[in-house]
N, CA, C and O atoms as a MOPAC input file, in Angstrom:
PM7 MOZYME 1SCF
protein

 N      0.83700 1    -1.18500 1     0.00000 1
 C      0.00000 1     0.00000 1     0.00000 1
 C      0.87400 1     1.23800 1     0.00000 1
 O      1.97900 1     1.22700 1     0.54200 1
 N      0.38700 1     2.28500 1    -0.59800 1
 C      1.12500 1     3.54000 1    -0.61900 1
 C      0.44200 1     4.61000 1     0.23200 1
 O      0.62400 1     5.80400 1    -0.00600 1
 N     -0.32700 1     4.19200 1     1.20600 1
 C     -1.02400 1     5.08600 1     2.13200 1
 C     -2.11800 1     5.89000 1     1.44200 1
 O     -2.45900 1     6.98400 1     1.89100 1
 N     -2.67200 1     5.36000 1     0.35500 1
 C     -3.77700 1     6.00000 1    -0.33800 1
 C     -5.04700 1     5.84600 1     0.47900 1
 O     -5.30500 1     4.78000 1     1.03700 1
 N     -5.83800 1     6.90300 1     0.55000 1
 C     -7.11800 1     6.86100 1     1.25800 1
 C     -8.06400 1     5.93100 1     0.50900 1
 O     -8.34200 1     6.15000 1    -0.67000 1
 N     -8.55600 1     4.90300 1     1.17400 1
 C     -9.44700 1     3.92500 1     0.55000 1
 C    -10.90700 1     4.33400 1     0.63100 1
 O    -11.77000 1     3.61700 1     0.12400 1
 N    -11.20200 1     5.44200 1     1.24200 1
 C    -12.57900 1     5.88300 1     1.39000 1
 C    -13.11900 1     5.53400 1     2.76200 1
 O    -12.49100 1     4.80700 1     3.53200 1
 N    -14.28600 1     6.06300 1     3.05000 1
 C    -14.89200 1     5.90000 1     4.37100 1
 C    -15.61000 1     4.56000 1     4.50000 1
 O    -16.41800 1     4.17900 1     3.65300 1
 N    -15.29100 1     3.86400 1     5.57600 1
 C    -15.97100 1     2.62400 1     5.93900 1
 C    -16.90000 1     2.90700 1     7.11000 1
 O    -16.54700 1     3.67300 1     8.00700 1
 N    -18.07200 1     2.30500 1     7.11600 1
 C    -18.93900 1     2.30100 1     8.29400 1
 C    -18.88300 1     0.88100 1     8.83600 1
 O    -19.22100 1    -0.07400 1     8.13700 1
 N    -18.45200 1     0.74900 1    10.09500 1
 C    -18.21200 1    -0.55300 1    10.71300 1
 C    -19.05100 1    -0.67500 1    11.97700 1
 O    -19.11000 1     0.26000 1    12.77600 1
 N    -19.69900 1    -1.82100 1    12.16200 1
 C    -20.51600 1    -2.06200 1    13.34500 1
 C    -19.62800 1    -2.17000 1    14.57400 1
 O    -18.59700 1    -2.84100 1    14.54300 1
 N    -20.02700 1    -1.50900 1    15.65800 1
 C    -19.22600 1    -1.53400 1    16.88800 1
 C    -19.63100 1    -2.64300 1    17.85200 1
 O    -18.98800 1    -2.81400 1    18.88800 1
 N    -20.67600 1    -3.39600 1    17.53900 1
 C    -21.06300 1    -4.53100 1    18.35700 1
 C    -21.81100 1    -4.20000 1    19.63100 1
 O    -22.06300 1    -5.09900 1    20.43300 1
 N    -22.17800 1    -2.93800 1    19.85400 1
 C    -22.85900 1    -2.55900 1    21.09400 1
 C    -24.22800 1    -3.22300 1    21.19900 1
 O    -24.56800 1    -3.75700 1    22.25500 1
 N    -25.01500 1    -3.20200 1    20.13400 1
 C    -26.35500 1    -3.80800 1    20.17100 1
 C    -26.31700 1    -5.31000 1    19.94200 1
 O    -27.17000 1    -6.03500 1    20.45300 1
 N    -25.34200 1    -5.78200 1    19.18400 1
 C    -25.19900 1    -7.21500 1    18.90100 1
 C    -23.71600 1    -7.51600 1    18.72200 1
 O    -23.12900 1    -7.19000 1    17.69000 1
 N    -23.11800 1    -8.13700 1    19.72600 1
 C    -21.67500 1    -8.38400 1    19.70800 1
 C    -21.25700 1    -9.26400 1    18.52800 1
 O    -20.09900 1    -9.21600 1    18.11200 1
 N    -22.16700 1   -10.05900 1    17.98500 1
 C    -21.83300 1   -10.90300 1    16.84000 1
 C    -21.66800 1   -10.09900 1    15.54900 1
 O    -21.18200 1   -10.62600 1    14.54900 1
 N    -22.06900 1    -8.83400 1    15.56700 1
 C    -21.88600 1    -7.96200 1    14.39800 1
 C    -20.64300 1    -7.08300 1    14.51900 1
 O    -20.39800 1    -6.23200 1    13.66400 1
 N    -19.86700 1    -7.28300 1    15.56400 1
 C    -18.65300 1    -6.49700 1    15.78300 1
 C    -17.71600 1    -6.59500 1    14.58100 1
 O    -17.35500 1    -7.69100 1    14.15300 1
 N    -17.33200 1    -5.45700 1    14.05100 1
 C    -16.38900 1    -5.41800 1    12.93900 1
 C    -17.00200 1    -5.60700 1    11.56400 1
 O    -16.29000 1    -5.52100 1    10.56300 1
 N    -18.29900 1    -5.86200 1    11.48500 1
 C    -18.94300 1    -6.07700 1    10.19200 1
 C    -19.14900 1    -4.74500 1     9.47400 1
 O    -19.62800 1    -3.78100 1    10.07000 1
 N    -18.79000 1    -4.69800 1     8.21400 1
 C    -18.94600 1    -3.48400 1     7.41800 1
 C    -20.40700 1    -3.25900 1     7.07600 1
 O    -21.12500 1    -4.19500 1     6.72400 1
 N    -20.84300 1    -2.00900 1     7.18200 1
 C    -22.19000 1    -1.61800 1     6.76300 1
 C    -22.16200 1    -0.94700 1     5.39800 1
 O    -23.06900 1    -1.12600 1     4.58600 1
 N    -21.10400 1    -0.16900 1     5.15500 1
 C    -20.98400 1     0.49600 1     3.85800 1
 C    -19.54200 1     0.92500 1     3.61400 1
 O    -18.73000 1     1.00800 1     4.53600 1
 N    -19.25400 1     1.19000 1     2.36000 1
 C    -17.95000 1     1.70800 1     1.94500 1
 C    -18.21500 1     2.81000 1     0.92600 1
 O    -18.93900 1     2.59600 1    -0.04700 1
 N    -17.64400 1     3.96000 1     1.14000 1
 C    -17.86600 1     5.12400 1     0.27500 1
 C    -19.35400 1     5.41700 1     0.12700 1
 O    -19.82600 1     5.77000 1    -0.95400 1
 N    -20.09300 1     5.26300 1     1.23900 1
 C    -21.54300 1     5.50700 1     1.30300 1
 C    -22.35300 1     4.55200 1     0.43100 1
 O    -23.47900 1     4.87600 1     0.05200 1
 N    -21.81400 1     3.40100 1     0.11100 1
 C    -22.53300 1     2.41000 1    -0.69400 1
 C    -22.62700 1     1.08800 1     0.06300 1
 O    -21.68300 1     0.68800 1     0.74400 1
 N    -23.76400 1     0.41700 1    -0.05900 1
 C    -23.91200 1    -0.93000 1     0.48200 1
 C    -23.77700 1    -1.97200 1    -0.62100 1
 O    -23.61500 1    -3.16100 1    -0.34600 1
 N    -23.84500 1    -1.51700 1    -1.87500 1
 C    -23.64000 1    -2.37900 1    -3.04200 1
 C    -22.69300 1    -1.66500 1    -4.00200 1
 O    -22.70700 1    -0.44000 1    -4.11900 1
 N    -21.88600 1    -2.44500 1    -4.67400 1
 C    -20.94700 1    -1.90800 1    -5.65200 1
 C    -21.45400 1    -2.16500 1    -7.06400 1
 O    -22.43300 1    -2.88800 1    -7.25000 1
 N    -20.80500 1    -1.58700 1    -8.04600 1
 C    -21.14600 1    -1.84400 1    -9.44800 1
 C    -19.92700 1    -2.37300 1   -10.20600 1
 O    -19.73600 1    -2.08200 1   -11.38700 1
 N    -19.11700 1    -3.15000 1    -9.50700 1
 C    -17.88000 1    -3.69100 1   -10.07600 1
 C    -18.17000 1    -4.86700 1   -10.99900 1
 O    -17.61700 1    -4.95600 1   -12.09500 1
 N    -19.02800 1    -5.75700 1   -10.55900 1
 C    -19.29900 1    -6.98500 1   -11.29400 1
 C    -20.53300 1    -6.80400 1   -12.16600 1
 O    -21.43300 1    -6.04400 1   -11.81000 1
 N    -20.58700 1    -7.48900 1   -13.29800 1
 C    -21.66000 1    -7.31500 1   -14.27100 1
 C    -23.02200 1    -7.77700 1   -13.78700 1
 O    -24.03400 1    -7.15600 1   -14.11200 1
 N    -23.06700 1    -8.85000 1   -13.02000 1
 C    -24.34500 1    -9.43100 1   -12.62800 1
 C    -24.74000 1    -8.99700 1   -11.22500 1
 O    -23.90000 1    -8.70100 1   -10.37600 1
 N    -26.06100 1    -8.97300 1   -11.01600 1
 C    -26.56400 1    -8.74900 1    -9.66000 1
 C    -26.22500 1    -9.97700 1    -8.83000 1
 O    -26.11600 1   -11.08200 1    -9.36000 1
 N    -26.06200 1    -9.78400 1    -7.56400 1
 C    -25.75300 1   -10.91000 1    -6.69000 1
 C    -24.84900 1   -10.48100 1    -5.56200 1
 O    -24.56400 1    -9.29600 1    -5.38900 1
 N    -24.40900 1   -11.43700 1    -4.81000 1
 C    -23.64700 1   -11.13900 1    -3.60100 1
 C    -22.23300 1   -10.62900 1    -3.88100 1
 O    -21.59800 1   -10.08400 1    -2.97800 1
 N    -21.72800 1   -10.78700 1    -5.08800 1
 C    -20.37300 1   -10.29600 1    -5.39000 1
 C    -20.27000 1    -8.78500 1    -5.24100 1
 O    -19.19400 1    -8.27700 1    -4.92500 1
 N    -21.34000 1    -8.06600 1    -5.45400 1
 C    -21.34100 1    -6.61400 1    -5.33600 1
 C    -21.69400 1    -6.11800 1    -3.93500 1
 O    -21.71000 1    -4.90900 1    -3.70400 1
 N    -21.97300 1    -7.00700 1    -3.01000 1
 C    -22.34300 1    -6.60200 1    -1.65300 1
 C    -21.13100 1    -6.13000 1    -0.86400 1
 O    -20.05400 1    -6.72200 1    -0.94100 1
 N    -21.32000 1    -5.06100 1    -0.10900 1
 C    -20.32000 1    -4.64000 1     0.87100 1
 C    -20.66500 1    -5.40900 1     2.14100 1
 O    -21.63400 1    -5.08700 1     2.83000 1
 N    -19.86500 1    -6.42500 1     2.44200 1
 C    -20.15200 1    -7.26000 1     3.61600 1
 C    -18.86200 1    -7.87100 1     4.12800 1
 O    -17.84500 1    -7.90000 1     3.43400 1
 N    -18.92400 1    -8.34700 1     5.33200 1
 C    -17.75100 1    -8.95000 1     5.94300 1
 C    -16.99700 1    -7.94400 1     6.78500 1
 O    -17.54500 1    -6.91600 1     7.18000 1
 N    -15.74500 1    -8.24100 1     7.05600 1
 C    -14.89200 1    -7.34900 1     7.83700 1
 C    -13.75200 1    -6.85900 1     6.95500 1
 O    -13.59600 1    -7.30300 1     5.81700 1
 N    -12.97000 1    -5.94900 1     7.48700 1
 C    -11.77300 1    -5.51800 1     6.75800 1
 C    -10.56900 1    -6.35600 1     7.17800 1
 O     -9.43400 1    -6.02400 1     6.83600 1
 N    -10.80000 1    -7.40200 1     7.89200 1
 C     -9.82700 1    -8.40100 1     8.36800 1
 C     -9.00900 1    -7.93900 1     9.56800 1
 O     -8.02600 1    -8.58900 1     9.92300 1
 N     -9.39000 1    -6.83600 1    10.19900 1
 C     -8.66900 1    -6.39400 1    11.39500 1
 C     -9.46800 1    -6.60000 1    12.67200 1
 O     -8.89300 1    -6.57800 1    13.76000 1
 N    -10.78500 1    -6.80200 1    12.57000 1
 C    -11.64800 1    -6.91900 1    13.74100 1
 C    -12.72300 1    -7.95900 1    13.47300 1
 O    -13.38900 1    -7.92500 1    12.43900 1
 N    -12.88600 1    -8.88600 1    14.41500 1
 C    -13.85400 1    -9.97000 1    14.27100 1
 C    -14.69900 1   -10.08500 1    15.53100 1
 O    -14.26700 1    -9.67200 1    16.60700 1
 N    -15.90900 1   -10.64500 1    15.40700 1
 C    -16.70500 1   -10.87600 1    16.61100 1
 C    -16.06500 1   -11.95900 1    17.47300 1
 O    -15.28800 1   -12.77500 1    16.97600 1
 N    -16.38900 1   -11.96600 1    18.75800 1
 C    -15.82300 1   -12.98000 1    19.65000 1
 C    -16.46600 1   -14.35000 1    19.43200 1
 O    -17.46000 1   -14.48300 1    18.71900 1
 N    -15.88700 1   -15.33600 1    20.04900 1
 C    -16.43400 1   -16.70200 1    20.10800 1
 C    -16.46700 1   -17.39800 1    18.75400 1
 O    -17.36000 1   -18.20800 1    18.50700 1
 N    -15.53500 1   -17.10800 1    17.88800 1
 C    -15.45900 1   -17.81700 1    16.61600 1
 C    -14.79600 1   -19.16500 1    16.83500 1
 O    -13.93900 1   -19.31400 1    17.70600 1
 N    -15.19800 1   -20.13700 1    16.04300 1
 C    -14.52400 1   -21.42900 1    16.09600 1
 C    -14.11900 1   -21.83300 1    14.67800 1
 O    -14.37900 1   -21.10400 1    13.72100 1
 N    -13.49800 1   -22.96800 1    14.55400 1
 C    -12.95600 1   -23.37700 1    13.24700 1
 C    -14.02500 1   -23.65200 1    12.19800 1
 O    -13.70800 1   -23.72400 1    11.01100 1
 N    -15.28500 1   -23.80600 1    12.60300 1
 C    -16.36300 1   -24.05100 1    11.65200 1
 C    -17.06100 1   -22.76800 1    11.20400 1
 O    -17.95500 1   -22.81700 1    10.36000 1
 N    -16.67200 1   -21.63900 1    11.75000 1
 C    -17.29100 1   -20.36400 1    11.41200 1
 C    -16.77100 1   -19.85600 1    10.06800 1
 O    -15.56300 1   -19.76500 1     9.85000 1
 N    -17.70300 1   -19.52800 1     9.17100 1
 C    -17.32600 1   -18.93400 1     7.88300 1
 C    -17.14700 1   -17.43500 1     8.06600 1
 O    -17.92800 1   -16.78900 1     8.76400 1
 N    -16.12300 1   -16.89100 1     7.44200 1
 C    -15.84600 1   -15.46200 1     7.53200 1
 C    -15.84500 1   -14.84200 1     6.14400 1
 O    -15.34800 1   -15.43500 1     5.18700 1
 N    -16.40200 1   -13.65400 1     6.04700 1
 C    -16.32800 1   -12.86500 1     4.82200 1
 C    -15.39700 1   -11.69600 1     5.08200 1
 O    -15.50800 1   -11.02000 1     6.10500 1
 N    -14.48500 1   -11.46000 1     4.16200 1
 C    -13.54500 1   -10.35400 1     4.27900 1
 C    -13.70500 1    -9.47200 1     3.04700 1
 O    -13.69600 1    -9.96100 1     1.91700 1
 N    -13.85200 1    -8.17900 1     3.27200 1
 C    -14.00100 1    -7.20700 1     2.19200 1
 C    -12.64400 1    -6.58400 1     1.90200 1
 O    -11.96500 1    -6.10900 1     2.81300 1
 N    -12.25400 1    -6.58600 1     0.64500 1
 C    -10.96600 1    -6.01200 1     0.25500 1
 C    -11.17900 1    -4.96200 1    -0.83100 1
 O    -11.74000 1    -5.26000 1    -1.88500 1
 N    -10.73800 1    -3.75200 1    -0.57600 1
 C    -10.86500 1    -2.69700 1    -1.58200 1
 C     -9.90400 1    -2.90500 1    -2.75100 1
 O    -10.07000 1    -2.28600 1    -3.80300 1
 N     -8.92400 1    -3.75000 1    -2.58300 1
 C     -7.93600 1    -3.98300 1    -3.63900 1
 C     -8.54100 1    -4.58200 1    -4.90400 1
 O     -7.97300 1    -4.42900 1    -5.98600 1
 N     -9.67300 1    -5.25600 1    -4.79100 1
 C    -10.27800 1    -5.87000 1    -5.97200 1
 C    -11.46600 1    -5.07700 1    -6.49400 1
 O    -12.15300 1    -5.51800 1    -7.41600 1
 N    -11.70800 1    -3.92200 1    -5.91700 1
 C    -12.86700 1    -3.12000 1    -6.33300 1
 C    -12.48600 1    -2.08400 1    -7.34400 1
 O    -13.33900 1    -1.32300 1    -7.80100 1

């Protein structure tokens, strides 16, 4: 990275639901992107930025990670 601003992220703080801790709500004021041609989950802003996760995860828990590098 060259310290470029990736835009504003809105991230859940887990106060109302600790299982949502670190989950992205939006990026650059969008909840959906227009990167991919088809509608579907590929354009969803979801998951974490890989720095913060909810507690009590185990090896069977699926994780979604959002990366601006592919957008």
